[in-house]
C-alpha positions as CSV (number, residue, x, y, z in Angstrom):
1,H,-47.2,-39.6,-49.4
2,K,-43.9,-38.7,-50.1
3,L,-41.8,-40.3,-47.5
4,E,-44.3,-43.0,-47.0
5,I,-44.1,-44.3,-50.9
6,P,-39.9,-44.6,-51.6
7,L,-39.9,-45.8,-48.0
8,S,-40.5,-48.5,-45.7
9,I,-41.6,-47.0,-42.6
10,P,-42.3,-49.0,-39.4
11,Y,-45.2,-46.5,-38.3
12,Q,-45.4,-48.2,-34.9
13,K,-41.7,-47.1,-34.4
14,V,-42.7,-44.0,-35.7
15,A,-45.3,-43.2,-33.5
16,L,-43.2,-44.2,-30.6
17,A,-40.7,-41.5,-31.9
18,R,-43.3,-39.1,-31.8
19,F,-44.6,-39.2,-28.6
20,L,-41.2,-39.0,-27.2
21,I,-40.3,-36.0,-29.4
22,V,-44.5,-34.5,-27.5
23,L,-43.0,-35.5,-24.2
24,G,-39.7,-33.6,-24.5
25,L,-41.6,-30.4,-26.0
26,F,-44.0,-30.9,-23.2
27,C,-41.5,-31.1,-20.7
28,H,-39.4,-28.4,-22.3
29,W,-43.0,-26.2,-22.0
30,V,-42.9,-26.8,-18.1
31,A,-40.0,-26.2,-17.5
32,C,-39.9,-22.6,-19.0
33,F,-43.6,-22.2,-17.5
34,W,-41.9,-23.0,-14.0
35,A,-38.7,-20.9,-14.4
36,M,-40.7,-17.8,-14.9
37,T,-41.7,-18.3,-11.1
38,L,-38.7,-17.0,-10.4
39,N,-39.5,-13.8,-12.0
40,L,-43.4,-13.3,-10.5
41,G,-42.6,-14.1,-7.1
42,S,-41.7,-11.1,-4.1
43,D,-37.4,-11.1,-3.9
44,Y,-37.9,-11.6,0.0
45,E,-39.9,-14.7,-0.7
46,K,-38.2,-18.0,-0.7
47,H,-37.9,-19.6,-4.4
48,W,-37.7,-23.2,-5.5
49,Y,-34.0,-22.8,-6.9
50,D,-33.2,-21.8,-2.9
51,V,-32.7,-25.9,-2.5
52,I,-30.0,-26.1,-5.8
53,E,-26.6,-25.7,-4.9
54,D,-25.1,-22.3,-4.9
55,P,-28.5,-20.4,-5.5
56,D,-27.0,-17.2,-6.3
57,D,-25.8,-18.3,-9.7
58,Q,-29.1,-18.1,-11.8
59,R,-27.5,-18.1,-14.9
60,P,-30.2,-19.3,-17.7
61,H,-28.4,-22.8,-18.3
62,R,-28.4,-23.4,-14.8
63,V,-31.9,-22.4,-14.5
64,Y,-33.4,-24.4,-17.3
65,V,-32.0,-27.9,-16.3
66,A,-33.0,-27.3,-12.7
67,A,-36.5,-26.5,-14.3
68,F,-36.2,-29.3,-17.1
69,Y,-35.3,-31.5,-14.5
70,Y,-38.3,-30.3,-11.9
71,A,-40.4,-31.2,-15.0
72,C,-39.5,-34.3,-15.9
73,Y,-39.8,-36.0,-12.8
74,T,-43.7,-34.0,-12.2
75,I,-44.6,-35.0,-15.7
76,T,-43.8,-39.0,-15.3
77,S,-45.2,-38.9,-11.8
78,V,-41.9,-40.1,-10.4
79,G,-41.8,-36.8,-8.1
80,Y,-38.2,-36.9,-6.2
81,G,-39.3,-34.3,-4.3
82,D,-36.4,-32.8,-4.3
83,I,-37.3,-29.0,-6.3
84,T,-40.6,-27.9,-4.1
85,P,-42.6,-25.0,-4.4
86,K,-41.5,-22.3,-1.7
87,N,-44.4,-19.6,-2.0
88,V,-47.9,-19.2,-3.2
89,V,-47.1,-18.6,-7.0
90,E,-45.3,-21.8,-7.3
91,R,-48.0,-23.6,-5.8
92,S,-50.4,-22.3,-7.7
93,V,-48.2,-22.6,-10.8
94,C,-47.4,-25.9,-9.5
95,S,-51.2,-27.3,-8.9
96,G,-51.5,-26.3,-12.8
97,I,-48.9,-28.0,-14.1
98,L,-49.9,-31.4,-12.1
99,L,-53.0,-31.6,-13.5
100,A,-52.0,-30.5,-16.9
101,S,-49.2,-33.3,-16.5
102,G,-51.7,-35.8,-15.2
103,L,-53.8,-35.4,-18.2
104,A,-50.9,-35.5,-20.6
105,W,-48.9,-38.6,-19.4
106,A,-52.5,-41.0,-19.0
107,Y,-52.9,-39.8,-22.8
108,I,-49.4,-41.0,-23.6
109,L,-49.1,-44.0,-22.0
110,G,-52.4,-45.0,-23.5
111,E,-51.1,-44.5,-27.0
112,V,-48.3,-46.0,-26.2
113,G,-49.6,-49.2,-25.1
114,A,-51.5,-49.2,-27.9
115,I,-48.9,-48.9,-30.3
116,V,-46.6,-51.6,-28.3
117,T,-49.7,-54.3,-28.4
118,D,-49.8,-53.7,-32.2
119,M,-46.3,-53.9,-32.6
120,T,-46.6,-57.8,-30.7
121,S,-50.2,-58.6,-32.4
122,D,-49.1,-61.7,-34.1
123,S,-47.3,-62.8,-30.4
124,V,-50.9,-62.0,-28.7
125,E,-52.7,-63.7,-31.1
126,F,-50.5,-66.3,-31.0
127,R,-50.7,-67.0,-27.1
128,R,-55.0,-66.5,-27.5
129,R,-55.0,-69.5,-29.8
130,M,-52.5,-71.0,-27.8
131,H,-54.8,-70.8,-24.4
132,H,-57.5,-71.8,-26.2
133,L,-56.4,-74.7,-27.5
134,N,-55.1,-76.0,-23.9
135,V,-58.5,-74.9,-22.4
136,M,-60.1,-77.4,-25.3
137,M,-57.8,-80.2,-24.8
138,S,-58.6,-79.8,-21.0
139,D,-62.5,-79.6,-21.7
140,Q,-62.6,-82.3,-23.7
141,G,-60.1,-84.8,-21.4
142,L,-58.1,-85.3,-24.7
143,H,-55.2,-88.2,-23.8
144,H,-51.3,-86.7,-23.3
145,D,-50.2,-88.2,-26.1
146,L,-52.6,-86.6,-28.8
147,R,-52.1,-82.7,-26.4
148,R,-48.4,-82.9,-27.3
149,R,-48.9,-83.6,-31.2
150,L,-51.5,-80.9,-31.2
151,R,-49.3,-78.4,-29.2
152,S,-46.1,-79.5,-31.5
153,F,-48.2,-78.6,-35.0
154,F,-49.8,-75.3,-33.4
155,L,-46.4,-74.7,-32.7
156,Q,-44.8,-75.2,-36.0
157,N,-48.0,-74.1,-37.8
158,R,-47.3,-70.2,-36.4
159,H,-45.6,-69.4,-39.5
160,H,-48.3,-70.8,-41.8
161,W,-50.9,-68.2,-39.9
162,V,-48.4,-65.4,-40.7
163,H,-48.8,-66.5,-44.5
164,Q,-52.4,-66.9,-44.9
165,T,-52.7,-63.1,-42.7
166,R,-50.4,-62.1,-45.9
167,N,-52.9,-63.7,-47.9
168,R,-55.7,-61.5,-46.5
169,L,-53.5,-58.9,-47.0
170,L,-53.4,-59.7,-51.0
171,E,-57.3,-59.9,-51.4
172,S,-57.4,-56.2,-50.7
173,M,-55.1,-55.4,-53.5
174,S,-56.0,-54.2,-57.1
175,P,-56.1,-57.4,-59.6
176,Q,-53.2,-55.6,-61.2
177,L,-51.0,-55.4,-58.3
178,Q,-52.0,-58.9,-57.3
179,N,-50.4,-60.1,-60.0
180,D,-47.1,-58.5,-60.1
181,V,-46.8,-59.8,-55.8
182,C,-47.6,-62.9,-56.9
183,M,-45.4,-63.5,-59.8
184,Q,-42.3,-62.3,-57.6
185,T,-43.5,-64.6,-54.3
186,Q,-45.0,-67.7,-56.0
187,L,-43.6,-68.2,-59.5
188,H,-40.5,-69.8,-58.1
189,W,-42.5,-72.3,-56.8
190,L,-44.6,-73.1,-60.3
191,R,-41.3,-73.1,-62.2
192,K,-39.9,-76.7,-60.2
193,V,-43.6,-77.8,-62.0
194,T,-42.7,-79.0,-65.4
195,V,-45.5,-78.3,-67.5
196,F,-45.3,-74.5,-66.2
197,D,-41.6,-74.5,-66.6
198,V,-42.2,-75.4,-70.0
199,F,-44.8,-72.5,-70.7
200,M,-42.2,-70.0,-69.0
201,R,-39.3,-70.9,-71.2
202,W,-41.6,-70.5,-74.3
203,V,-42.8,-66.9,-72.9
204,E,-39.5,-66.0,-72.0
205,A,-38.2,-66.8,-75.4
206,K,-41.5,-64.7,-77.0
207,D,-40.4,-61.7,-74.7
208,R,-36.3,-61.6,-76.2
209,L,-37.8,-61.5,-79.6
210,G,-39.7,-58.3,-79.0
211,I,-43.2,-59.7,-79.1
212,Y,-45.8,-59.1,-76.8
213,T,-46.4,-61.0,-73.8
214,G,-48.3,-59.6,-71.4
215,S,-51.2,-61.4,-71.6
216,F,-48.9,-64.6,-71.2
217,F,-47.4,-63.2,-67.8
218,G,-50.7,-62.1,-67.2
219,C,-52.0,-66.1,-67.8
220,V,-49.2,-67.1,-64.9
221,A,-49.7,-64.9,-62.5
222,D,-53.5,-66.0,-62.6
223,V,-52.1,-69.6,-62.1
224,T,-49.7,-68.2,-59.1
225,R,-52.8,-66.7,-57.4
226,Q,-54.6,-70.4,-57.5
227,L,-51.4,-71.6,-55.4
228,R,-52.9,-72.5,-51.9
229,S,-50.8,-73.3,-49.2
230,T,-51.6,-76.0,-46.0
231,A,-49.8,-78.1,-43.4
232,F,-49.8,-81.6,-42.1
233,A,-48.8,-82.4,-39.0
234,Q,-46.2,-85.5,-38.5
235,Q,-47.3,-88.9,-39.7
236,E,-50.2,-87.3,-41.2
237,T,-51.1,-89.4,-44.6
238,F,-52.6,-87.7,-47.6
239,A,-53.8,-88.5,-51.5
240,N,-52.8,-86.3,-54.9
241,V,-55.6,-87.5,-56.3
242,Q,-56.1,-84.4,-59.2
243,V,-53.7,-82.1,-56.6
244,L,-50.4,-80.6,-57.8
245,Y,-48.0,-80.4,-54.4
246,I,-44.9,-78.6,-53.8
247,L,-43.1,-78.8,-50.5
248,S,-42.0,-75.5,-48.8
249,K,-41.5,-77.0,-45.5
250,G,-40.0,-80.3,-43.5
251,L,-39.6,-83.9,-45.2
252,V,-42.1,-86.0,-46.4
253,M,-42.7,-90.6,-47.7
254,L,-43.6,-90.3,-51.5
255,N,-43.9,-94.4,-52.1
256,K,-40.9,-94.8,-50.2
257,K,-39.1,-91.9,-51.3
258,V,-38.2,-89.1,-49.3
259,G,-38.6,-85.6,-50.3
260,A,-37.0,-82.6,-48.7
261,Y,-37.7,-78.8,-49.9
262,G,-38.8,-77.8,-53.3
263,E,-40.0,-81.6,-54.0
264,V,-43.1,-81.7,-56.7
265,W,-45.5,-84.6,-57.1
266,G,-48.6,-84.8,-59.0
267,E,-47.8,-83.6,-61.3
268,D,-50.0,-85.7,-64.0
269,F,-53.2,-84.0,-62.0
270,V,-54.3,-82.4,-65.4
271,L,-55.2,-85.9,-66.6
272,S,-59.2,-85.3,-67.1
273,D,-59.7,-89.2,-65.9
274,P,-58.3,-90.1,-62.0
275,N,-58.1,-93.6,-63.2
276,L,-55.3,-92.7,-65.4
277,V,-53.3,-90.6,-62.4
278,R,-50.1,-92.5,-60.4
279,P,-51.5,-92.8,-57.2
280,I,-48.1,-91.4,-54.5
281,A,-49.0,-92.1,-50.8
282,G,-47.5,-89.1,-49.0
283,T,-46.7,-89.4,-45.9
284,A,-45.5,-86.8,-43.5
285,L,-42.1,-87.7,-41.5
286,T,-42.1,-83.9,-39.9
287,Y,-44.0,-81.4,-39.9
288,I,-44.7,-80.1,-43.5
289,E,-45.9,-77.2,-45.6
290,V,-47.1,-77.6,-48.8
291,H,-48.7,-75.4,-51.8
292,Y,-50.9,-77.2,-54.0
293,L,-53.1,-76.0,-56.6
294,T,-55.8,-78.6,-58.0
295,R,-57.1,-79.5,-61.2
296,E,-60.4,-77.8,-61.3
297,A,-58.4,-74.7,-60.1
298,L,-56.3,-74.9,-63.5
299,M,-58.8,-75.7,-65.8
300,E,-60.7,-72.6,-64.7
301,V,-57.7,-69.7,-65.4
302,I,-57.2,-71.8,-68.3
303,H,-60.9,-71.4,-69.7
304,R,-61.2,-68.0,-68.6
305,N,-57.5,-66.7,-70.3
306,R,-58.3,-69.1,-73.8
307,H,-58.3,-66.2,-75.9
308,G,-55.3,-64.3,-74.4
309,C,-52.8,-67.2,-73.7
310,P,-54.3,-70.4,-76.0
311,Q,-50.4,-71.8,-75.6
312,L,-51.0,-72.5,-72.0
313,E,-54.3,-74.9,-72.8
314,K,-51.8,-76.8,-75.4
315,I,-48.7,-77.2,-73.3
316,V,-51.0,-78.5,-70.5
């Protein structure tokens, strides 16, 4: 924990490195055991070391390198065959090494395969989703043009799925941690909205005067948690009745006006009478992703914080 808290540890890479170390240690142990066979047999018997160039030179480092080489290709099941047992003792030891190596190698392959699969789980899930989409379109007999539009949407929507996965991770955090994360990741979107920017400037002014503003920032964090995201395909139209939209990707047409990244519309969503809301017809010129906040969600936040943060209700 002391290392995990201050450092962002890539767990899958650490696990791969750990298995490489374990594999190296296992090869070392097998090499030592295999080299030991030179002293177990009779001096008149042939030994596996006889096939090495200059076999009379049995300095420890030369024997170890040869034994480690044998251990590596035996454990990894490569089996070059240039070093083989030459007597009964070596064959017995070799049989034990082969059995242990088979079990160890099978375990390592299984664990490494699971780690690599986990590292690419997002890509695997995306390919599975695209496969199900293609099967569905084929079974339903959809027209070619609609199939192209669907594939285009899902391919461009890949980042949005990652965002939804992060939202599920956010829900598993404690309330205060959720507030802190949302303040850092979503606040810059809220500040593009006039009503929230006015409130934040008021809170920051109080904070500079040394006045306690914890409840105010908690209220803002509560609002940021209510921000949702969605995506629209190209040429798709949508309305904004009592809904605030913030464009985070793509281009949108808003009543004959083109909006790009950071565009905000529907700021009058706080009005209780829908007839007073200025209608804006939105059309996606490209694939777009938006953050949105409904009036109902905002009113729930204001109601929950009416005692600790009445200023937001006044500004709204």
